[in-house]
Every structure is written in C-alpha cells, then in structure tokens.
DOLUM-385686 format. One record per residue (C-alpha): residue in one letter; chain; z, x, y. Coordinates in Angstrom, 2 decimals. Last residue first. Example, Ala and Ser with C-alpha at 12.3 -4.5 7.8 and 13.67 -1.06 7.14 Angstrom:
! DOLUM-385686
> S | A | 7.14 | 13.67 | -1.06
> A | A | 7.80 | 12.30 | -4.50
//
This chain:
! DOLUM-385686
> K | A | -47.68 | -136.98 | 186.65
> K | A | -50.18 | -138.16 | 184.31
> R | A | -53.19 | -137.97 | 186.80
> H | A | -56.13 | -140.28 | 186.92
> I | A | -56.49 | -140.42 | 190.97
> L | A | -55.88 | -136.94 | 191.31
> S | A | -57.77 | -135.26 | 188.68
> L | A | -60.57 | -137.70 | 189.33
> L | A | -60.67 | -136.34 | 193.00
> L | A | -60.12 | -132.68 | 192.05
> E | A | -63.14 | -133.33 | 189.53
> E | A | -65.46 | -134.39 | 192.01
> L | A | -64.33 | -131.51 | 194.49
> F | A | -64.79 | -129.31 | 191.82
> T | A | -68.46 | -130.33 | 191.21
> D | A | -69.82 | -130.06 | 194.49
> A | A | -73.87 | -129.48 | 193.57
> P | A | -73.86 | -133.97 | 193.93
> N | A | -73.65 | -133.23 | 197.83
> L | A | -72.98 | -135.88 | 200.56
> K | A | -74.50 | -138.48 | 198.01
> R | A | -71.90 | -136.89 | 195.03
> L | A | -69.40 | -138.16 | 196.96
> E | A | -70.71 | -142.09 | 197.25
> E | A | -70.83 | -141.90 | 193.52
> V | A | -67.08 | -140.14 | 193.63
> A | A | -65.48 | -142.58 | 195.87
> E | A | -67.40 | -145.69 | 193.74
> E | A | -66.37 | -144.70 | 190.05
> S | A | -62.33 | -143.69 | 190.98
> L | A | -62.33 | -147.35 | 192.85
> R | A | -63.42 | -148.74 | 189.46
> A | A | -61.53 | -146.92 | 186.86
> V | A | -57.89 | -147.34 | 189.52
> E | A | -59.12 | -151.03 | 189.37
> A | A | -59.43 | -151.59 | 185.63
> E | A | -56.17 | -149.87 | 184.64
> A | A | -54.30 | -151.60 | 186.97
> A | A | -56.18 | -155.30 | 185.22
> E | A | -54.59 | -153.67 | 182.63
> L | A | -50.58 | -153.42 | 183.53
> G | A | -50.41 | -156.40 | 185.06
> K | A | -51.75 | -157.66 | 188.43
> W | A | -48.84 | -158.76 | 190.78
> T | A | -46.13 | -156.61 | 189.35
> V | A | -48.34 | -153.44 | 188.35
> Y | A | -50.23 | -153.23 | 191.76
> T | A | -46.44 | -153.27 | 192.94
> T | A | -43.54 | -155.55 | 194.32
> K | A | -40.61 | -153.81 | 194.60
> E | A | -37.40 | -155.08 | 193.06
> N | A | -35.30 | -151.23 | 193.86
> K | A | -34.69 | -150.73 | 190.67
> E | A | -38.61 | -152.24 | 189.13
> D | A | -39.83 | -149.54 | 191.82
> S | A | -37.28 | -146.96 | 190.78
> H | A | -38.79 | -147.94 | 186.99
> V | A | -39.04 | -143.77 | 186.32
> P | A | -36.70 | -141.17 | 188.12
> K | A | -38.85 | -137.43 | 188.88
> G | A | -39.93 | -134.78 | 187.11
> L | A | -42.72 | -137.11 | 185.90
> V | A | -42.88 | -136.14 | 181.94
> E | A | -39.49 | -135.18 | 182.02
> A | A | -38.73 | -138.61 | 183.64
> T | A | -41.06 | -140.47 | 181.25
> G | A | -44.40 | -142.41 | 182.47
> T | A | -45.34 | -146.16 | 181.17
> V | A | -43.94 | -148.00 | 183.98
> D | A | -43.80 | -145.84 | 186.89
> L | A | -46.75 | -144.07 | 185.85
> I | A | -48.45 | -147.26 | 186.51
> D | A | -47.19 | -147.28 | 189.77
> D | A | -48.36 | -143.89 | 190.37
> Q | A | -52.29 | -145.51 | 189.63
> I | A | -52.41 | -148.25 | 191.43
> Q | A | -50.72 | -145.35 | 194.54
> F | A | -53.89 | -142.60 | 193.76
> A | A | -56.41 | -145.50 | 193.38
> M | A | -55.74 | -146.76 | 196.65
> G | A | -55.22 | -143.23 | 198.12
> V | A | -59.22 | -142.26 | 196.26
> K | A | -60.31 | -145.42 | 197.91
> G | A | -58.96 | -144.92 | 201.32
> A | A | -60.21 | -140.75 | 200.77
> I | A | -64.18 | -142.25 | 200.36
> R | A | -64.09 | -144.31 | 203.06
> E | A | -62.80 | -141.36 | 205.52
> I | A | -65.26 | -139.29 | 203.81
> T | A | -67.89 | -141.55 | 204.98
> E | A | -66.52 | -141.94 | 208.10
> T | A | -66.69 | -138.70 | 208.74
> Q | A | -70.17 | -138.36 | 207.60
> D | A | -71.28 | -141.46 | 209.82
> E | A | -69.32 | -139.47 | 212.80
> D | A | -70.97 | -135.91 | 212.59
> S | A | -69.25 | -133.58 | 210.52
> G | A | -68.55 | -129.72 | 212.35
> A | A | -66.53 | -127.96 | 209.61
> L | A | -63.29 | -128.95 | 211.79
> V | A | -64.16 | -132.76 | 211.29
> A | A | -64.86 | -132.30 | 207.85
> G | A | -61.49 | -131.05 | 206.92
> I | A | -59.94 | -132.97 | 208.87
> M | A | -61.45 | -136.05 | 207.31
> M | A | -60.21 | -134.92 | 204.46
> A | A | -56.53 | -134.39 | 205.00
> S | A | -56.00 | -137.09 | 207.31
> E | A | -57.84 | -140.13 | 204.99
> I | A | -55.36 | -138.45 | 201.75
> L | A | -52.43 | -139.15 | 204.59
> A | A | -53.31 | -142.73 | 204.74
> G | A | -54.29 | -143.81 | 201.94
> T | A | -50.59 | -143.89 | 200.62
> K | A | -48.33 | -145.10 | 202.92
> L | A | -51.39 | -147.00 | 204.87
> E | A | -54.04 | -148.42 | 202.60
> Y | A | -50.72 | -148.60 | 199.91
> I | A | -48.60 | -151.16 | 202.70
> F | A | -52.39 | -153.05 | 203.21
> K | A | -52.76 | -153.78 | 199.88
> L | A | -49.36 | -154.95 | 199.12
> T | A | -50.14 | -157.22 | 201.94
> D | A | -53.35 | -158.42 | 201.08
> G | A | -52.04 | -159.16 | 197.50
> S | A | -49.02 | -161.18 | 198.69
> I | A | -45.35 | -160.26 | 198.86
> V | A | -42.51 | -161.99 | 196.73
> K | A | -38.94 | -160.10 | 198.44
> G | A | -37.10 | -157.77 | 197.34
> A | A | -38.24 | -154.73 | 199.36
> S | A | -40.50 | -156.43 | 201.79
> A | A | -38.97 | -154.41 | 204.93
> V | A | -39.03 | -151.35 | 203.43
> D | A | -42.84 | -151.23 | 202.14
> V | A | -43.46 | -152.81 | 205.76
> V | A | -42.42 | -150.09 | 207.64
> Q | A | -43.76 | -147.94 | 205.03
> G | A | -46.65 | -148.55 | 205.60
> G | A | -46.76 | -148.37 | 209.44
> I | A | -44.75 | -144.80 | 208.47
> M | A | -48.16 | -143.68 | 207.19
> G | A | -50.79 | -145.16 | 208.91
> Y | A | -50.51 | -146.84 | 212.30
> I | A | -47.06 | -146.27 | 213.13
> G | A | -47.21 | -142.49 | 212.43
> A | A | -49.12 | -139.92 | 209.87
> K | A | -53.01 | -141.45 | 209.95
> K | A | -52.65 | -141.25 | 214.03
> S | A | -51.10 | -138.26 | 214.50
> L | A | -53.05 | -135.97 | 211.81
> I | A | -56.20 | -137.49 | 212.88
> Q | A | -55.37 | -137.11 | 216.87
> M | A | -54.90 | -133.44 | 215.96
> A | A | -58.67 | -132.86 | 214.03
> R | A | -59.73 | -134.47 | 217.20
> G | A | -58.48 | -131.90 | 219.52
> I | A | -59.27 | -129.08 | 216.64
> L | A | -62.67 | -130.27 | 216.79
> R | A | -63.18 | -129.72 | 220.88
> A | A | -61.17 | -126.87 | 220.86
> D | A | -63.15 | -124.50 | 218.82
> G | A | -61.41 | -121.74 | 216.82
> R | A | -63.08 | -118.95 | 216.32
> E | A | -60.44 | -116.80 | 218.55
> M | A | -57.69 | -119.02 | 217.21
> D | A | -54.91 | -119.89 | 219.79
> F | A | -55.64 | -123.72 | 219.44
> A | A | -54.89 | -123.09 | 215.67
> S | A | -51.54 | -122.97 | 216.94
> A | A | -51.31 | -126.20 | 217.67
> A | A | -51.16 | -127.44 | 214.16
> T | A | -48.13 | -125.46 | 213.05
> E | A | -46.26 | -127.26 | 216.47
> F | A | -47.69 | -130.20 | 215.13
> A | A | -46.16 | -129.78 | 211.46
> Y | A | -42.74 | -127.64 | 212.53
> N | A | -41.78 | -131.62 | 214.23
> L | A | -42.28 | -133.03 | 210.90
> L | A | -40.91 | -130.25 | 209.08
> A | A | -38.36 | -130.22 | 211.38
> D | A | -36.56 | -134.02 | 210.85
> G | A | -37.34 | -134.45 | 207.36
> A | A | -34.52 | -131.18 | 207.48
> L | A | -32.55 | -132.79 | 209.87
> I | A | -32.37 | -136.15 | 207.57
> G | A | -31.60 | -133.91 | 204.68
> M | A | -29.18 | -132.16 | 206.87
> D | A | -26.96 | -135.14 | 207.40
> E | A | -27.13 | -135.96 | 203.76
> G | A | -25.65 | -133.08 | 202.42
> Y | A | -27.86 | -129.52 | 201.98
> V | A | -28.40 | -129.51 | 198.14
> I | A | -28.62 | -133.77 | 197.47
> H | A | -30.01 | -134.52 | 200.72
> T | A | -32.83 | -132.13 | 199.61
> T | A | -33.58 | -133.49 | 196.55
> K | A | -32.33 | -132.03 | 192.88
> R | A | -34.77 | -130.40 | 190.92
> G | A | -37.78 | -131.73 | 188.39
> R | A | -40.60 | -132.44 | 191.16
> R | A | -37.94 | -134.48 | 193.20
> Y | A | -34.80 | -135.39 | 191.55
> D | A | -31.34 | -137.22 | 193.18
> D | A | -32.97 | -140.55 | 194.41
> N | A | -31.61 | -143.21 | 196.66
> D | A | -35.44 | -145.00 | 197.05
> M | A | -33.68 | -145.40 | 200.94
> A | A | -31.27 | -145.34 | 202.84
> P | A | -30.09 | -142.77 | 200.16
> L | A | -32.37 | -140.60 | 200.85
> D | A | -35.33 | -139.36 | 198.70
> D | A | -37.97 | -141.36 | 200.94
> H | A | -36.51 | -139.06 | 204.11
> V | A | -36.97 | -136.45 | 201.21
> L | A | -40.33 | -137.88 | 200.37
> S | A | -42.02 | -138.22 | 204.29
> Y | A | -40.71 | -134.65 | 205.17
> T | A | -42.96 | -133.40 | 202.52
> H | A | -46.13 | -134.85 | 203.11
> I | A | -45.61 | -133.66 | 206.66
> M | A | -45.69 | -130.23 | 206.42
> E | A | -48.63 | -130.56 | 203.60
> Q | A | -50.71 | -131.76 | 206.71
> A | A | -49.14 | -128.62 | 209.00
> A | A | -49.98 | -126.19 | 206.24
> M | A | -53.23 | -127.09 | 205.78
> F | A | -53.58 | -127.46 | 209.11
> P | A | -52.94 | -124.41 | 209.96
> E | A | -55.35 | -123.05 | 207.84
> I | A | -58.01 | -124.99 | 208.83
> V | A | -59.06 | -122.44 | 211.59
> T | A | -59.61 | -119.54 | 209.14
> E | A | -63.13 | -120.20 | 209.33
> Q | A | -65.79 | -121.13 | 206.69
> G | A | -66.68 | -124.36 | 206.68
> G | A | -69.64 | -125.43 | 205.45
> F | A | -69.57 | -129.32 | 205.02
> L | A | -68.21 | -129.22 | 201.37
> R | A | -66.11 | -125.97 | 202.34
> Y | A | -63.88 | -128.50 | 204.84
> T | A | -63.77 | -131.06 | 202.58
> E | A | -62.61 | -128.96 | 200.19
> M | A | -59.80 | -127.33 | 202.09
> M | A | -58.83 | -130.67 | 203.07
> L | A | -58.38 | -131.62 | 199.80
> M | A | -56.66 | -128.85 | 198.68
> P | A | -53.90 | -129.27 | 201.81
> R | A | -53.51 | -132.82 | 200.21
> L | A | -53.24 | -131.50 | 196.32
> R | A | -50.88 | -129.15 | 197.13
> K | A | -50.16 | -129.59 | 193.23
> G | A | -46.65 | -129.76 | 193.68
> G | A | -43.81 | -127.32 | 193.80
> A | A | -40.62 | -127.08 | 195.78
> M | A | -41.39 | -124.75 | 198.80
> L | A | -41.66 | -127.40 | 201.28
> S | A | -38.39 | -128.80 | 200.95
> Y | A | -36.14 | -125.55 | 199.82
> E | A | -38.13 | -124.62 | 202.83
> M | A | -37.02 | -127.11 | 205.34
> A | A | -34.03 | -126.74 | 204.07
> E | A | -33.56 | -122.82 | 204.97
> M | A | -35.03 | -123.19 | 208.15
> I | A | -32.80 | -126.08 | 208.81
> L | A | -29.74 | -123.64 | 208.06
> K | A | -31.19 | -120.89 | 210.92
> Q | A | -29.76 | -123.07 | 213.31
> Q | A | -27.62 | -120.31 | 214.47
> G | A | -30.23 | -117.86 | 214.50
> E | A | -33.02 | -116.50 | 212.03
> Q | A | -34.81 | -117.61 | 209.07
> K | A | -38.18 | -117.10 | 210.13
> P | A | -40.31 | -120.30 | 210.02
> L | A | -42.81 | -121.41 | 207.73
> Y | A | -45.84 | -120.96 | 208.25
> N | A | -47.15 | -117.62 | 206.03
> R | A | -45.51 | -119.35 | 203.41
> L | A | -47.09 | -122.11 | 203.26
> I | A | -50.76 | -120.18 | 203.64
> E | A | -49.77 | -118.05 | 200.60
> E | A | -48.36 | -121.52 | 198.90
> I | A | -52.05 | -122.54 | 199.40
> E | A | -53.94 | -119.63 | 197.91
> E | A | -51.73 | -120.27 | 194.85
> A | A | -53.08 | -123.99 | 195.10
> R | A | -56.45 | -122.63 | 194.68
> K | A | -55.93 | -120.37 | 191.81
> R | A | -54.45 | -122.99 | 189.88
> Q | A | -57.45 | -125.40 | 190.83
> E | A | -59.83 | -122.84 | 189.51
> E | A | -57.91 | -122.51 | 186.53
> K | A | -57.90 | -125.92 | 185.75
> F | A | -61.57 | -126.41 | 186.25
> S | A | -62.49 | -123.39 | 184.09
> M | A | -63.55 | -120.37 | 184.96
//
C-alpha cells in the first residue's frame, strides 16, 4: 500500500473516532452541537491526531486510551481555526473550501462554537480516566501537556503576540517566538502525548518535543510560502491574507528563497532525529515530510 493510501486509511479511522466523540445533537442547546459538528467535520488531513497516533505506535502503544486525546487535540485545533476566521481576527469567509462557521451560524454562534469545542476537548480527554486499560499517571501527564501547549504558554500565547504585532515591524526573534507557540505547540502536544501515553521516558519525550518543534516551525514557514505562491482554489482559503493583515512573516523577513531553504534544513534535522528513535518507521517519516512540504 502506498503512503497516500495509508494516509487516507488512517484519516478515515480518525474521522470515525471524531464522530464517536462528538456530543449528540439534542436538548434546547442542540444548535451549538450542530455548529461544533460543522466545524470539526469540515475535512482536512487530520494531521495532529495522526501524528499523535503514529508517535504512540512508535513507542509501542496499542490501547484505545489514545483515542479521546486524538479527538481532543483535533477539537482544540478546530476551535482555534473557528476563532481565527472571525471578523475580529483574520475575517475569512472560507476554510477548507467551504464557508466558515461564523458565516453559516453567525458571529455569536461562531464564538460559542469555538468556546464549546475547547471546553469539550478537555471533557473528552478526561474521559480516558474511565477506560479500563488506562494508566492514570500517564493520562494525567498527557492532560498537563494538552493544557499547557494549548494555553498561554503555548498556542494562545503565540496568538496573543501575533495579534498584538499586526501592522508592526517585529524582530526575527519575536517572529520565531510566535511560530514556536502559535503553530509548533499543538504539534508538540500531539507527538508528546502519543509518546507519553505509550510510556516514553523523559529523554525520549524531550526528543519528540524537539522533533515536533522543528516540524512546527517548518510547517508555519511553509504556510507563509503558500500564502505568497499558492492559489485560493488549491488551498481552499484566501491567499495573501498575511499581506492584507499587515503581518510580518518569514518570507517578508528573509525572502522566499531563504524561507524555502529553512524549511529544507528543519525538515532534514527532524527526520534525522526521528530515524535515531526508530529507523524502520517510514510512515511517520513520510508523514512529517508531507506535513512540512505540503502544497495546501
């Protein structure tokens, strides 16, 4: 089976996991459940839960305890996109080729759908404590990682500096800080949780965090490149949004050629470290490279 076929198969499995963990659309508040489903099931490659699962398998994990964390990770990622698309943020009408949540349900429900997905993510992850084969100590550590990497010391912290920097000339160090937190933190979270739930030791977990950090940085720089070189038809979202919002990016800072070179350097280093952990795991290696060098 080719890499693309394997990836499609895993994505289908993740779609089923996500559906299983969505709340039932019932009760007087069922509108928010509909908006949550619309947002979460909007498609995408499901790369973060896939990275979590593959890292879990890398360290020998075989139990279903990983599944609520996979769902939770994707809920957190999705809520951040729902809020990013709002008029007060990026003000985008399309995401993944279809209308954004606030366009379909209204700005008020867009805000609430993001809030609901974030809260429900932790409710979902915490359900792992009720699973028979779960190790409470490892689940607790995974919850800590999920919370920190999504919060003010992770994604939200990076987003704060990003928003505050709009329209301003910022330093390269500030730009890297934004990328490390805003984008890298959730990728680190996914891979670290996979490793921790499988029983990785402290050194192994730190190695995974370092690999994921390089992948996250390369991913965001590639996103900058695609915002300049891509098309709305291929990406499924507006292009040149960084220019529209007067944001400093790696491309505006270093130039397109240097940005492409940095993506190549970071991806090579990440893959080299991964091979030291398990040279036989070619799918995870290909997955990292496809994430970094994607065209949409």
